[in-house]
VODREN-729803 format. One record per residue (C-alpha): chain; residue in three letters; x, y, z. Coordinates in steps of 0.001 Angstrom, whole numbers, padded with zeros to 6 digits. Example, Ala and Ser with C-alpha at 12.3 -4.5 7.8 and 13.67 -1.06 7.14 Angstrom:
A, ALA, 012300, -004500, 007800
A, SER, 013670, -001060, 007140
This chain:
A, MET, 118590, 138682, 129833
A, THR, 121181, 140464, 131710
A, ARG, 121794, 144120, 131824
A, TYR, 125333, 145463, 131771
A, VAL, 127208, 148388, 132231
A, ILE, 130012, 148444, 130267
A, ASP, 132931, 151103, 130534
A, ALA, 135160, 152382, 127685
A, PRO, 137984, 150216, 128292
A, THR, 135628, 147429, 127804
A, ALA, 133574, 149047, 124921
A, ILE, 136765, 148602, 123316
A, ARG, 138107, 145479, 123880
A, LEU, 134165, 144009, 122978
A, ALA, 134341, 145455, 120069
A, ARG, 138051, 143645, 119159
A, GLU, 136898, 140461, 120691
A, ALA, 133239, 139931, 119666
A, GLY, 132709, 142895, 117192
A, THR, 129011, 143775, 117276
A, GLY, 128364, 142712, 120838
A, PRO, 126941, 140301, 123082
A, ASP, 123981, 138126, 122149
A, GLY, 121430, 137678, 124503
A, HIS, 122644, 140568, 126833
A, GLN, 121938, 144006, 127252
A, LEU, 124578, 146937, 127057
A, VAL, 123726, 149988, 129049
A, ALA, 126361, 153018, 129896
A, PRO, 125998, 156697, 130362
A, ASN, 126232, 159279, 127699
A, VAL, 130381, 159725, 128168
A, LEU, 130833, 156422, 127054
A, ARG, 131535, 156800, 123476
A, SER, 133487, 159922, 123957
A, GLN, 135600, 158390, 126534
A, ALA, 136294, 155604, 123665
A, LEU, 137344, 158128, 121337
A, SER, 139552, 159650, 123570
A, LEU, 140962, 156057, 124506
A, LEU, 141719, 154974, 121002
A, TYR, 143182, 158253, 120282
A, ARG, 145735, 157953, 123073
A, GLN, 146402, 154600, 121430
A, VAL, 147442, 155905, 118338
A, ARG, 149548, 158740, 119410
A, ALA, 151314, 156305, 121722
A, GLY, 151884, 153679, 118605
A, ALA, 149813, 151134, 120481
A, THR, 146902, 150735, 117225
A, THR, 147148, 152242, 114063
A, LYS, 144444, 154828, 113129
A, THR, 142655, 152576, 110871
A, GLU, 142191, 149976, 113516
A, ALA, 140761, 152462, 115979
A, ARG, 138305, 154144, 113866
A, GLU, 137288, 150714, 113135
A, LEU, 136872, 149744, 116700
A, LEU, 135334, 153078, 117412
A, ASP, 132417, 152457, 114380
A, ARG, 132098, 148626, 115997
A, ILE, 131149, 150954, 119377
A, THR, 129215, 153295, 117762
A, THR, 127078, 150766, 116035
A, MET, 126541, 148294, 119320
A, ARG, 123297, 148321, 120793
A, ILE, 124204, 149861, 124022
A, ARG, 121482, 151864, 125724
A, LEU, 123363, 155719, 126747
A, LEU, 121850, 157596, 129317
A, GLY, 122324, 160588, 130807
A, ASP, 118575, 161786, 132429
A, ARG, 118079, 164045, 135475
A, VAL, 117614, 160839, 137595
A, SER, 121399, 159266, 136646
A, ARG, 122976, 162721, 137155
A, ALA, 121403, 163213, 140403
A, VAL, 122333, 159651, 141447
A, ALA, 125922, 160116, 139974
A, TRP, 126338, 163358, 142472
A, ARG, 125503, 161374, 145217
A, VAL, 127669, 158294, 144525
A, ALA, 130964, 160833, 143873
A, GLU, 129966, 162532, 147269
A, GLN, 129548, 159317, 149249
A, LEU, 132931, 157886, 147516
A, GLY, 134591, 161092, 148473
A, TRP, 135525, 161396, 144451
A, ASP, 136944, 164900, 143122
A, ASP, 134706, 163976, 139895
A, THR, 131482, 162817, 138986
A, VAL, 132440, 161042, 135478
A, THR, 133350, 157752, 137044
A, ALA, 130172, 157629, 139536
A, GLU, 128224, 157975, 136090
A, TYR, 128803, 154239, 135561
A, LEU, 127651, 153512, 138851
A, ALA, 124863, 155498, 139097
A, VAL, 123562, 153709, 135886
A, THR, 124353, 150237, 137248
A, GLN, 122707, 150930, 140244
A, LEU, 119342, 152399, 138291
A, GLN, 118844, 150080, 135251
A, ALA, 121543, 147429, 135031
A, ASP, 122346, 144054, 136966
A, ALA, 126090, 144167, 137478
A, PHE, 129210, 146640, 136172
A, VAL, 132044, 145485, 133587
A, THR, 135307, 147062, 134175
A, LEU, 138772, 146096, 133367
A, ASP, 139831, 148268, 135451
A, ALA, 141142, 146310, 138452
A, ASP, 141597, 149348, 140843
A, LEU, 138416, 150668, 139991
A, ALA, 136390, 147124, 140594
A, ARG, 137925, 147307, 144051
A, ARG, 137040, 150587, 144902
A, VAL, 133698, 149523, 144079
A, GLU, 133303, 146945, 145649
A, GLY, 130187, 146658, 147426
A, VAL, 128698, 149623, 145572
A, VAL, 127538, 148215, 142690
A, THR, 127310, 144370, 141614
A, LEU, 130467, 143748, 139241
A, ALA, 130947, 141017, 136674
A, PRO, 133812, 139899, 134647
A, PHE, 134046, 140893, 130999
A, GLU, 133789, 137025, 130344
A, ALA, 130336, 137434, 131198
A, LEU, 129430, 139421, 127984
A, LEU, 130542, 136597, 125926
A, ASN, 128407, 133997, 127700
């Protein structure tokens, strides 16, 4: 069983395309995942990119997906260190990398810029790996 860390955009796409999440893989994420997904879906509704009903359905799917959420002292400390090493102004994204380093085999993100910035820091996997 492969363990993947997913970010909020990935969780939303997975909810759209696979509904309940992947079979045969374990999903892991920092505690901030659900709040970030909520925020992204809210912004999509405000921008007219999706309906309120669809956004709520997607959020329900995300909240019922089997995702191991982490936010313990060790992962926070690693996130701090990662953010420092990469020269980032914030630790939120570093939390995903910390959880990947500590608990997963690879990180799946839809953000191509982020993927370029973290290449070599963590192992990356394409979205399609979640569906296999």
